[in-house]
N, C-alpha and C positions, 0 to 999 in steps of 0.2 A: 504493498500501500503507500502512495507515492504523496499522501494526503492533497491532495490533486481531487476532492469531492466539491461535484456541487456548489455554492453555497448558497442561489436560487433557490434551497432545500432548506426552512426552517428548520427539520429533522432530518435527521440522514445518519438513518441506522444500520450498519453493515455485517454478517456474518458475526450477531450480537448469540453468544453460550452463554447461559446462567445456567449452575448448580447449585441445589442444597445436599450435603456431601454429595452422592453417590446418584445421585437421584436429578436428571436434566428436567430445567421451570422450563427452558428456554435453547429451541436448540436449530440454531445458525440462520438465526428473524433479519429479514433483512425488512424497513420500512426507509422511503423517503414520504416527508408531509409537508407542502408545497407552503409558500407564507402564502399566507388571508386565512387559512383552509380552514374550514369545522369540522376535527377529526375525530369518527369514533371509532375506539376496541372494543372488541365486541367476542365475543369467545364464553364457553362451559366454564363454571366453576374447575379452579385448580389448571385453568388454561396458562396461566401466566401471566391477566392483563396487566396485577398490580404493580407483578417483580417489571413487568415492560417497563414505566412507568417510574417505578423508583432506578432502575437501572439508567435510564437516558438522567435524569438526576445524581448520580451517581452514588445513589443511599446503598446500591447492591453492585459488589465487586463482579463484575461478568470473568469468568475462565477464558472467553475466544474476542474477539470483536470491536468496534467502535461506533463510539455515539460524537455524532456534531452536531452541534444549535448552530445557524445561521455560520458554516463552515468549519466551525469551532470548537475544540474541546468543551466541557460544560466551566469547567472551572474559572477556562477565558471570559465567558458570558451570563456568570452565575445572576448577576444582577438582572437583566434582561427577563431572567427566568421564575414565570408564577408559579407555587403550588399549592391545590388544594388537596390536603387528603382525606382518607377515609375518612369520616364522620365517625365510629367505632374504632379508629385507633388510638383519639383525643381525650385526653383526663378531663372531662368535664366535668370533675371537680375540683383543678386545681383555682387555689384563692384570687381571680382573680374576671374582671368586671368584661361588658366588651365593647366599651369602648380602649380598652386595654391592649385586648386582641386585635383587635385592627389596626394599633400603631404599631403593633411588632411589625406588622408591613413595610413598617416606613425603617428599619435598623437597618436592612441590607445597606439600602442608599446613606442613611445619616454614618456607618460604623457605629459597634458600641461601641465606643467610649465617648459619641458626642450624647446630648440629651436632645429629645424632642423636643421646637419649639412650635412659634407661630401657625407655621405653614402646615408642618405634619400634624399639627391639631386641627386646622386647618382639613386638610386635604381628607384625614380621619373623617369626619364628621360628616365630608360632602359624600362619602364613598356610604355610609348610614344612610344616607338621605336617598343614594341611588338604589339601595337594596328592600331603602321602607325599616329602616330596622335602630332612626335617630333618638325617638323616643325609649326606647329598651339603652340607650348610652350607657346607664350607672350600673344598669342588674347585673348583678352577679352567671355567667356564662351558665352554673349547674341548675339555674332556673328558666331557664329555655326551651321553649318544644324541640322538636328534633329537626324542623324547618329551620326556622331560626336560629340552628345552631347552623347549618350552612352559609341562611344566608350573613351569619359573619364572617365564617369562615371568605364566603364569594365576597364578602367586603375586603378583609384584609387584604386578596390578591390586588383588587382595583387598585389600594395605594401603592401595592411595589410600579404598576403603575411599570410593565412587562412587556417584553413584545411577544412574547413566547410560554403559554398556560397551559400548564397540565393540570388534572383535574380526574381524580381518584371516586367515580361512583358520584358524581357534586349533585345526581336529581333522584340517589336510593333513600327510598322513606317520607321524601317531603311530598308538602299536600298539595295539591294542582296548583294553588295559584302561583307557591313559590315554584314550581316546578317551573308556570308560564314565568317569572319575573324573569329566573336564571339563564332562562331561552333566550330573551329576549335584551338581558345582558350582555351574555355570547353572540348574537349577533350584531349586539357595536361592538365587538372587538373584531370582530372580523368587518365590519364597516370601516373601524378605522384601521386596518391591516393590521392587524394584528392574529399569533396562530393559535388555534386551539385544538387538543386534546388529549380525548372524554374518554376513561372507563363508564361503558354507558353496559346498560343490562336488557334495556325495553327492546325487543329486535322490533316492536309495532313503527317506535316512533324511528327509528332512524332515519329513514327516507326525508321524515319532516322536518330533522333538525339539524342534520349534519347531511353535508354533501360530499366528506371524503372517508374512509369508512378503511379498517385493517380485520381482517380475520383471525383470531390467534386458537390454535389448542396446539399449542408446549412448540409449532408450528407455524411459521406464516401460511395458511390457508392460499390469501387473497388478500390484496390492500392496490387502494383506487379510487374514482368516483362512484361512490355510492349505485347511478344509476346501470354502471356497466361490472362491477364484480357483487354486489348486493342479491346474489339470486341463489334461485333453490338449492344447486348442484352444492356449490361453495360451502352452502350456511348447512344443506345438507355434508360434507365432509370435513364444518366444523363442526358439527355437532352430534355427528353420527345420523347413521341411515333410519333410526325411528324418529326421527324429529319432519313429524305436518308442517311444512308452510306454504307461504302463496310467497314469496317472498318479490316484490316489487323489482324487477330491471325496464321496468320501462314507470313512469310519471304516471301519477293518478291508481295505481294501485296498491292494494293492503297488504299485509303483513304478516303473519298471525301465528301462534305455538299450540 
């Protein structure tokens, strides 16, 4: 590898292999996501979806392969990358407020030894307003519902003002109103030229919410534009022959399990 991969891709993963002990979780995976795309990563439980996100972020050490973000290693562009983890992986009993959680999104730009100032507070308030959570800014995070907690994490990502966002199940367990609000924010990101990659579980909404998709089951089954790769055949290869689907290879068709 000569370091000359195409910088037009927001995310460029090549030959990625990750193993936990002797068990491969990702095997020789490639993924290229264009700049400004809304991309879903879908696959069955245990397919390696969360590991894929963590590998791109450098949170998991690969056994082989390479990850570039905007043509450079993650360590060189970390301030341009925002992350929304799975809600279930967060200690919601940690003694902090909604406002403080959002403010944490500014620490990467500030550095750990500089105190947040007026600008950081203003950006945090604006982000909370965008997700409809400004009225709960002083509330302890443990007092929030699941949908409210997810909105707080989206607000924290907003104040990072990143170019690439990686989100692990941002729509998992949220109410319909919160889901709609999050999708509107993701579309706003796309309109501003930002790239969003989400682990996603609901096959029915993939064609409505995303224009790019990766089908993953330890290996990459397919990736590319939704209307090209989100097909019955590829979904059966991803989930197994017993999956009954009607995946939309053309606009207007629905998907069901």
